[in-house]
C-alpha positions in Angstrom: 6.7 13.9 23.2 6.0 12.0 20.1 5.3 8.7 21.4 3.2 10.8 24.5 0.8 12.1 21.8 0.2 8.9 19.8 -0.3 7.0 22.8 -3.2 9.0 23.5 -4.6 9.4 20.2 -4.5 5.8 20.0 -6.3 4.8 23.4 -9.4 4.0 22.2 -8.5 2.7 19.2 -6.5 -0.6 21.2 -10.3 -1.0 22.8 -12.8 -1.6 19.2 -14.0 -4.7 18.9 -11.3 -7.5 17.3 -11.3 -10.0 14.7 -9.2 -13.1 15.0 -6.3 -13.0 12.5 -7.3 -16.6 12.1 -10.9 -16.3 12.4 -13.2 -18.4 9.1 -13.4 -16.8 6.6 -17.0 -17.9 6.4 -17.0 -15.9 10.0 -19.5 -12.8 9.7 -17.5 -10.9 11.7 -17.2 -6.7 12.1 -14.8 -6.5 9.4 -16.6 -9.0 6.3 -19.8 -8.0 6.7 -20.8 -5.6 4.9 -19.1 -7.5 2.0 -19.9 -10.5 0.7 -16.7 -11.8 -0.9 -14.4 -9.2 0.5 -10.6 -10.0 0.4 -9.9 -10.4 3.3 -13.4 -12.6 4.0 -11.9 -14.8 1.2 -8.1 -14.8 2.0 -8.2 -14.1 5.9 -4.3 -13.9 7.5 -1.6 -13.6 4.8 2.0 -14.5 5.2 4.8 -14.9 2.5 6.0 -18.3 1.6 9.7 -17.7 -0.5 8.6 -15.1 -3.5 4.8 -15.7 -3.1 2.5 -14.0 -1.0 0.0 -16.4 0.8 -3.5 -16.8 1.7 -4.8 -18.4 5.6 -5.2 -22.1 2.6 -1.8 -21.4 1.4 -2.9 -20.6 -2.1 -1.0 -18.1 -4.0 -2.9 -14.4 -3.8 -2.3 -11.4 -6.6 -4.0 -8.1 -5.3 -4.5 -5.4 -7.0 -5.8 -1.7 -5.7 -5.0 2.0 -5.7 -3.0 4.3 -4.2 -5.2 7.6 -2.0 -3.2 10.7 -3.1 -0.7 12.6 -0.6 -2.8 12.7 2.6 -0.8 16.4 2.1 -2.9 17.4 -0.9 -5.9 15.6 -1.7 -7.6 14.8 2.4 -11.1 15.4 0.4 -10.9 11.3 -0.2 -9.8 10.2 2.3 -12.6 8.1 3.9 -15.2 5.3 4.2 -17.2 6.3 1.2 -13.9 6.5 -1.3 -13.0 3.3 -0.3 -16.1 1.3 -0.5 -16.5 2.6 -4.3 -13.0 1.6 -5.0 -13.8 -1.7 -2.9 -17.0 -1.8 -5.6 -16.6 0.1 -8.3 -13.3 -0.5 -9.0 -12.8 -3.7 -7.8 -9.8 -3.2 -5.6 -8.8 -5.3 -3.5 -6.5 -3.3 -0.9 -5.7 0.6 -0.6 -2.6 2.0 0.2 -3.3 5.3 2.5 -0.2 7.4 0.9 0.0 9.5 4.4 2.6 12.3 4.4 5.1 12.9 7.2 7.6 16.1 5.9 5.5 17.9 3.7 3.1 20.7 5.1 0.2 19.7 5.9 2.6 16.3 6.6 2.8 13.9 10.3 5.4 15.3 11.7 3.3 19.0 11.8 0.3 17.9 12.1 0.1 14.8 13.3 -3.9 15.0 15.2 -5.0 16.1 12.1 -3.0 13.5 9.5 -3.8 10.4 12.2 -7.5 11.4 12.0 -7.7 11.1 8.1 -5.7 7.9 8.3 -8.0 6.1 10.6 -11.1 6.8 8.3 -9.4 5.0 5.5 -8.0 2.1 7.9 -11.7 1.4 9.9 -13.3 1.7 6.3 -11.8 -0.9 4.7 -11.4 -2.5 7.9 -15.5 -2.3 7.9 -15.5 -3.2 3.7 -13.0 -6.1 4.4 -10.3 -4.9 2.5 -6.7 -5.3 3.1 -4.9 -1.8 3.5 -1.6 -0.8 3.4 -0.7 1.8 5.5 2.4 4.0 3.9 4.8 6.0 5.4 4.9 8.8 2.5 8.5 9.6 2.8 12.6 9.3 1.4 13.7 10.3 5.0 14.4 7.7 7.5 12.4 9.7 10.4 13.8 6.6 12.5 12.5 7.9 16.0 9.4 9.3 14.8 8.2 6.4 12.5 9.7 3.4 15.1 7.3 5.7 18.0 4.1 5.9 14.9 4.3 2.0 13.7 4.7 1.0 17.1 0.8 2.5 17.7 0.2 1.5 14.7 0.8 -2.0 15.1 -0.8 -1.9 18.6 -4.1 -0.6 17.4 -4.7 -2.4 14.3 -2.3 -5.8 14.5 -5.1 -7.4 15.5 -6.9 -7.3 12.4 -5.7 -9.4 9.5 -6.3 -6.4 6.6 -2.9 -4.3 7.9 0.5 -4.1 6.1 3.3 -1.3 7.0 4.8 0.3 4.6 7.8 1.5 6.5 9.2 4.2 3.8 7.9 5.2 0.2 10.6 5.7 -1.8 14.5 6.0 -0.2 16.2 8.0 -2.8 19.4 8.2 -5.0 21.2 9.3 -1.8 20.6 6.4 0.3 22.0 3.3 0.6 21.2 -0.3 0.8 22.7 -0.9 4.0 21.3 2.2 5.7 18.0 1.1 4.9 18.2 -2.1 6.3 19.7 -0.1 9.4 16.2 1.6 9.8 14.4 -1.6 8.2 15.6 -3.4 11.4 14.6 -0.7 14.2 10.7 -0.2 12.8 10.3 -4.2 12.2 11.4 -4.8 15.5 8.3 -1.6 17.2 5.8 -3.8 14.6 6.4 -7.0 15.9 6.1 -6.0 19.7 3.0 -5.6 18.9 2.1 -7.3 15.2 4.0 -11.0 15.0 2.4 -11.7 11.4 1.3 -8.8 9.4 2.9 -8.2 6.1 5.7 -5.6 6.5 6.9 -4.4 3.1 10.4 -2.6 3.1 11.8 0.0 0.4 14.9 0.3 -1.6 16.6 3.1 -2.9 16.7 5.0 -6.3 13.2 5.7 -5.2 12.6 1.9 -5.1 14.7 0.8 -8.0 17.6 -1.0 -6.7 15.7 -4.2 -6.5 18.7 -6.6 -7.1 20.6 -5.1 -4.2 18.2 -6.2 -2.3 18.7 -9.5 -3.8 22.6 -9.7 -3.0 22.3 -8.9 0.4 18.2 -9.0 1.6 17.3 -8.8 5.2 17.5 -11.8 7.6 15.8 -13.1 10.6 12.7 -12.2 9.7 9.1 -13.7 8.9 6.6 -12.4 6.3 8.5 -8.6 5.2 8.6 -8.0 1.5 10.1 -5.5 -1.0 8.4 -3.0 -3.1 9.8 -1.6 -6.8 7.8 1.5 -8.0 7.5 1.5 -11.8 6.6 4.4 -13.9 5.9 2.5 -17.7 7.2 5.1 -20.2 10.2 5.4 -17.6 10.9 2.2 -16.2 10.8 -0.4 -18.8 12.8 -3.4 -19.4 15.4 -3.0 -18.2 13.6 -2.5 -14.5 11.5 -6.2 -15.6 14.6 -7.8 -15.7 16.5 -6.7 -12.3 13.0 -7.8 -10.9 13.6 -10.6 -12.3 16.7 -11.2 -10.7 15.9 -11.2 -7.5 13.0 -13.2 -7.7 14.7 -15.8 -9.4 17.0 -14.9 -5.8 13.5 -15.8 -4.4 12.9 -11.8 -3.2 8.9 -11.1 -2.6 8.4 -8.2 -4.7 5.1 -6.0 -4.1 4.3 -3.4 -6.5 2.8 -0.9 -4.4 2.7 2.2 -6.8 2.9 1.9 -10.0 1.5 4.1 -13.4 1.5 4.0 -16.7 3.3 7.5 -17.6 6.5 9.2 -16.6 7.8 9.2 -13.5 6.9 12.6 -13.0 3.7 11.5 -13.1 3.1 13.4 -17.0 4.9 13.1 -19.8 3.0 10.5 -21.8 1.3 7.0 -21.1 3.3 4.1 -22.8 0.4 2.1 -23.2 3.0 -0.9 -24.7 4.9 -0.7 -21.8 2.1 -0.3 -19.3 1.0 -4.0 -20.6 4.5 -5.4 -20.8 4.5 -4.6 -16.9 0.6 -6.2 -16.5 1.7 -9.4 -18.6 4.9 -9.1 -16.2 3.3 -8.9 -13.0 0.8 -11.1 -13.3 3.1 -14.0 -15.2 5.4 -12.6 -11.7 1.9 -13.3 -9.4 3.2 -10.2 -8.1 0.5 -8.2 -5.9 -0.1 -4.2 -7.9 -1.0 -0.3 -6.9 -1.9 1.7 -9.1 -1.0 5.7 -8.8 -3.1 7.3 -7.5 -6.5 8.8 -6.2 -6.5 12.4 -6.9 -7.9 15.2 -8.8 -4.7 17.4 -9.7 -4.7 18.9 -13.0 -2.9 17.9 -16.1 -1.7 14.7 -14.2 -1.3 11.8 -16.2 -1.3 9.8 -12.9 -4.4 11.0 -10.9 -7.1 9.2 -12.1 -9.7 12.1 -11.1 -10.7 15.5 -13.1 -10.1 18.2 -11.2 -13.4 18.8 -9.0 -14.5 14.9 -8.6 -16.7 14.4 -5.7 -15.2 13.0 -2.5 -17.4 10.7 -1.6 -16.6 8.6 -5.2 -20.0 8.1 -6.8 -17.5 8.6 -9.8 -19.2 8.7 -13.0 -16.9 7.8 -16.7 -16.6 11.9 -17.4 -15.0 12.4 -14.0 -11.9 10.6 -14.4 -9.2 11.0 -16.1 -7.9 8.7 -19.2 -5.7 7.0 -17.0 -8.9 6.8 -14.6 -10.9 4.8 -16.8 -8.2 3.1 -18.2 -7.0 1.0 -14.6 -10.7 1.0 -14.1 -11.5 -1.4 -16.6 -8.0 -3.2 -15.9 -9.1 -3.6 -12.7 -12.1 -4.8 -13.1 -11.3 -7.2 -15.9 -8.8 -9.1 -13.1 -11.2 -9.3 -10.6 -13.6 -12.2 -9.6 -15.9 -10.6 -7.4 
């Protein structure tokens, strides 16, 4: 039943105009015409070589961007206007679409609404020339549903070089690395049946902190796989950077798909020295990273927006939180656009 639903919902998407992954970055297409130096126009199709993310000219790439907040609670920001504003004003290279899965509302109980929101973000990223992560944002596996979902996603969007798949947000502290590997194998097979080469992002236990376990027993037999680490600088400090360094020394490709300067709760306090230490570590090791999140939750430090900020972007500095202004300046400082 789930597969039938997904097929019906995405039939029209498969028929949309296509852009070849191998197209020249100088060739205007539906995806790049709106941004003369967009990230996708500049870098094209991405691949993994050793521990590095590479572009179609085989140059090492560092992508920096912003995650949308849960589609469950902040759907008003899931639109092309926000994608455009983040790209133009924050200078993001990539946006992460954190689709709620087992929350209410979420994909498991309201799939049509969640897919509609997701399509708005993906289509906005395609038009803008931004990379986009399709994020199955939950902790439990829900393997059958995930296989059907990512199969449909790959079939609908896999021909675009913009797409990455984050097949699980954060396995928790009860899920083992062997269990995550078994789940990943099933979902990767579903994606690769329809999309042979876009980047797939695989999480690790303990809310994406046990990267050393990945390093000691990584997935084998796959290409263009990266592993996710999440940090909140006031909680996850030098010990996690050391664990990342251990993994990097074993040639494990890491993508920081969620991070912030607050405590792991999303609030508490912002630890600026540790946050800066993380930025230094990520840049020196050429690690791509994404800040959390585009949301306007009252009194939450990791939210970049104050309550009631416009749903179409166009945010003033007065409508951004302390974190929002800080991360905007940081992203702009790294940008060459």
